[in-house]
C-alpha positions, -999 to 999 in steps of 0.1 A, spaced: 96 -63 12 78 -56 -20 62 -22 -26 46 -2 -54 57 34 -47 32 59 -60 52 87 -46 85 78 -63 68 65 -95 42 92 -100 54 125 -85 67 157 -98 44 182 -115 8 180 -123 -2 172 -159 -35 178 -177 -52 147 -191 -46 159 -226 -9 159 -220 -7 123 -207 -9 91 -226 -41 70 -219 -37 45 -191 -3 60 -183 16 43 -155 50 56 -167 79 56 -143 97 81 -164 68 105 -170 48 108 -139 15 128 -138 -13 140 -115 -44 156 -129 -65 182 -112 -102 173 -111 -122 205 -104 -154 190 -116 -153 163 -89 -162 187 -61 -185 216 -54 -159 241 -41 -129 239 -64 -100 262 -57 -86 283 -84 -50 281 -72 -43 245 -62 -9 230 -68 9 196 -67 46 194 -67 73 168 -61 110 166 -52 136 139 -53 163 133 -27 179 167 -17 209 174 4 222 205 21 253 213 43 247 237 72 284 241 80 283 212 106 265 183 90 251 171 57 214 169 59 195 147 35 157 150 28 138 121 12 115 126 -18 82 143 -11 49 149 -29 30 180 -19 -6 191 -25 -17 227 -16 -48 248 -17 -44 285 -8 -80 297 -6 -100 293 26 -129 268 25 -119 257 -10 -106 223 -21 -92 203 -50 -90 166 -60 -61 152 -79 -60 118 -96 -34 95 -112 -39 61 -130 -27 29 -114 -26 4 -142 -6 -26 -132 -13 -26 -94 -23 -60 -79 -38 -58 -44 -31 -95 -41 6 -86 -42 4 -52 -26 -26 -51 -2 -15 -24 22 -18 13 14 8 33 35 9 70 40 37 89 58 23 124 57 21 158 74 -10 181 70 -16 217 78 -49 237 77 -68 206 64 -105 203 72 -104 172 93 -141 175 103 -150 162 68 -158 125 62 -151 129 25 -120 110 13 -84 121 16 -74 91 -5 -98 75 -30 -93 42 -49 -114 35 -80 -121 -2 -80 -147 0 -108 -178 -2 -85 -199 29 -94 -225 21 -67 -202 35 -39 -171 55 -32 -141 36 -19 -124 59 6 -97 39 25 -85 71 41 -109 100 49 -100 136 58 -112 130 94 -85 102 96 -57 128 92 -39 149 119 -35 185 107 -9 195 132 20 200 108 38 169 122 47 137 105 24 107 109 22 72 94 -11 53 88 -19 22 68 -50 4 56 -56 -30 41 -72 -20 8 -75 -56 -4 -102 -61 22 -122 -31 10 -119 -33 -28 -141 -53 -50 -114 -55 -76 -79 -69 -73 -67 -43 -98 -79 -8 -90 -74 16 -118 -71 50 -103 -60 68 -71 -71 103 -60 -60 126 -33 -82 155 -19 -72 186 -1 -99 208 17 -87 240 33 -100 254 66 -109 290 72 -72 297 76 -64 287 40 -29 278 29 -38 241 32 -9 215 27 -8 178 25 27 164 20 37 128 16 71 112 21 56 78 16 26 70 -5 27 34 -16 11 0 -18 32 -27 -1 31 -63 11 44 -56 46 25 -38 73 46 -9 85 58 -10 121 42 16 143 16 27 117 -19 38 128 -44 14 115 -73 27 95 -102 5 84 -108 -32 92 -85 -52 114 -69 -83 98 -86 -116 103 -74 -135 134 -46 -160 127 -58 -196 122 -50 -218 152 -26 -246 148 -42 -280 146 -21 -310 154 -22 -339 130 -22 -374 146 6 -390 127 -2 -425 140 -36 -424 122 -22 -416 88 -16 -440 60 21 -438 49 32 -450 14 67 -458 5 80 -438 -25 111 -455 -38 110 -435 -71 117 -403 -51 153 -411 -44 183 -426 -62 191 -452 -35 158 -468 -23 159 -495 2 145 -529 -7 108 -534 -1 115 -559 27 142 -537 44 121 -507 56 90 -502 77 67 -475 91 51 -485 124 29 -463 146 47 -448 175 82 -456 160 105 -432 141 107 -434 104 139 -453 96 155 -480 76 181 -505 87 203 -495 59 206 -457 64 194 -429 86 167 -407 73 169 -369 72 141 -343 73 125 -334 40 114 -352 9 
């Protein structure tokens, strides 16, 4: 399975645009930028933080926790949008966006995006995952969407995440998996369009085809008068048995 892991490649702490190189997609220097001008109710105390693999021993067992990326907004009815560049992503290679997340006190009545992908089309907002697609029950969920069927560009250039807090405040959106991959994750909830139906097999009538001998394809070709291909008969020569393949 191939995957482009946004979580692993782009987590840790938030960085202002001025502190990050243009078009950064640096595995060694990740960065997310707050975008308060992108929404009407920006929070003043939003945070994004990331952790790597952590382990702890409780006296009985060693417990290992996978990497996570966490976005928080403390103020009730406030929100924040965070963005990161995605230079180098090809939806032809990695069509499926996968989220393994848990959410708490997130406004899931909103149809605004939870995850946004900038494919260069300024006429509309590409929102493969909306806030109303999330479950804010503080449990882990997995969802996936085929972004390649939504995007007008094969190489989107930016990804954004939005958090909108309910009246309770203390909103949290945590990811243990945020990536583009070429394999649909087993058990994931599908968001967006279903894949096209698989094409039906169509039998090819071999007897009606024209077959041409290709003596130059092998080192020991039979003489032209010592082989034949007749309808309804197996392909063979009197000198040797044939094997599948070219």
